[in-house]
C-alpha positions in Angstrom: 92.9 97.8 95.8 96.2 95.7 96.9 97.6 92.9 94.8 98.4 90.1 97.3 100.7 87.5 95.8 103.3 84.6 97.7 106.3 86.3 98.5 109.7 85.5 96.9 113.2 85.9 97.9 113.8 89.2 96.5 110.7 90.5 98.7 113.3 90.2 102.1 113.8 93.5 102.6 110.6 94.4 103.0 108.9 91.8 104.3 111.6 91.9 107.2 110.4 95.6 107.6 106.3 94.2 108.4 108.0 91.3 110.2 109.7 93.7 112.5 106.6 95.8 112.9 104.8 92.6 113.5 106.5 91.9 116.4 107.0 94.8 118.0 102.9 95.5 118.0 103.2 92.1 119.9 106.5 93.7 122.0 108.1 90.2 121.0 111.7 90.0 120.2 113.0 86.4 118.4 116.9 86.5 117.8 117.7 86.6 114.2 118.2 83.0 113.7 114.6 82.1 114.0 113.7 84.9 111.6 116.1 83.4 109.0 114.5 80.0 109.5 111.3 81.4 109.1 112.0 83.4 106.0 113.6 80.3 104.5 111.0 77.7 105.3 108.3 79.8 103.8 110.1 79.9 100.5 111.0 75.9 100.6 108.2 74.4 98.3 109.1 71.2 100.8 107.8 72.6 104.1 104.4 73.1 104.9 104.8 77.0 105.7 103.5 80.0 103.1 104.0 83.8 102.6 101.7 85.9 101.2 102.0 90.0 100.8 99.9 92.9 99.6 101.5 95.3 97.4 100.6 98.8 96.2 100.9 99.7 92.1 104.7 100.9 92.5 105.6 97.5 94.4 105.4 98.3 98.2 104.5 95.5 100.2 101.8 97.2 102.3 101.0 94.0 104.5 101.8 89.9 105.4 100.2 86.9 106.2 102.2 83.4 107.1 100.1 80.0 107.4 101.0 76.9 108.1 99.3 73.5 107.0 98.7 70.8 109.5 96.7 67.7 109.7 93.9 67.6 112.4 92.0 64.8 114.5 88.9 66.1 113.6 89.0 65.9 109.6 90.3 63.7 107.4 91.4 67.2 105.1 94.1 69.9 106.4 94.0 72.5 108.3 95.1 76.3 107.7 96.9 78.3 110.6 96.8 82.2 109.4 100.1 82.5 112.1 100.8 86.3 111.2 98.9 88.7 109.7 100.5 92.4 109.9 99.8 95.7 108.1 101.5 98.7 107.6 100.3 101.5 109.7 99.9 103.7 106.8 97.2 100.9 105.1 95.0 100.1 107.9 91.6 100.5 107.1 92.0 100.4 103.1 91.0 96.8 102.4 94.7 94.9 103.0 94.3 92.9 105.9 91.2 91.8 104.7 92.3 91.2 100.8 95.1 89.2 103.2 92.7 87.1 104.7 90.8 86.7 101.6 93.8 85.2 99.8 94.4 82.9 102.5 90.8 81.0 102.3 91.7 81.0 98.5 95.0 79.9 99.1 93.6 76.9 101.4 90.8 75.7 99.3 93.1 75.2 96.3 94.9 73.3 98.7 91.7 71.4 99.9 91.6 72.5 103.5 88.5 72.0 105.1 89.5 74.7 107.5 91.1 78.2 108.3 91.5 79.5 111.6 93.8 81.8 113.6 93.9 84.1 116.8 94.7 86.9 118.2 95.3 88.7 121.5 92.0 90.1 123.2 93.6 94.0 123.4 93.5 93.5 119.5 90.4 95.3 119.6 90.8 96.5 115.5 91.8 93.4 114.4 88.6 91.9 115.8 86.8 94.5 114.2 88.2 93.1 110.8 87.6 89.3 111.7 84.3 89.6 113.3 83.3 90.2 109.7 85.6 87.6 107.9 85.0 84.3 110.5 83.0 83.0 113.3 84.5 83.1 116.7 83.7 79.3 118.3 84.8 80.9 121.5 87.9 78.6 122.3 90.6 79.9 124.9 93.9 79.3 124.3 96.6 77.7 127.0 99.9 77.5 126.7 102.9 76.4 128.7 106.5 77.1 127.1 109.1 74.3 127.0 112.2 75.9 126.4 
């Protein structure tokens, strides 16, 4: 079973490989400055962003998850947005994704959050098969307008 813990500065090289895998999975590209900023934010205790990693017994990173805490208009408690989840291809189907999501639940509960939520692409059938066992699908559709 994978061990899940908060990422630390020493984890950057392994994280960067999985981060690039995640971006490739979604056919996305980011400027290096954005990747560096994201990494710095996740390690900054003043930021509402956090990153967890799943590791095997030898210390190899098997998966990553990023979360952002924010206020909501429908509750007094904060919400936790699970923004990114990615597991190494060779780790899929072995409980790594489940362990990461459950660790997010624990992290959010410890911070007093009312809920955890996330999005996935409609073509991510493997992800949805897992997500359907871990959370409710409320039926909302996301609309987006890029401003920059």
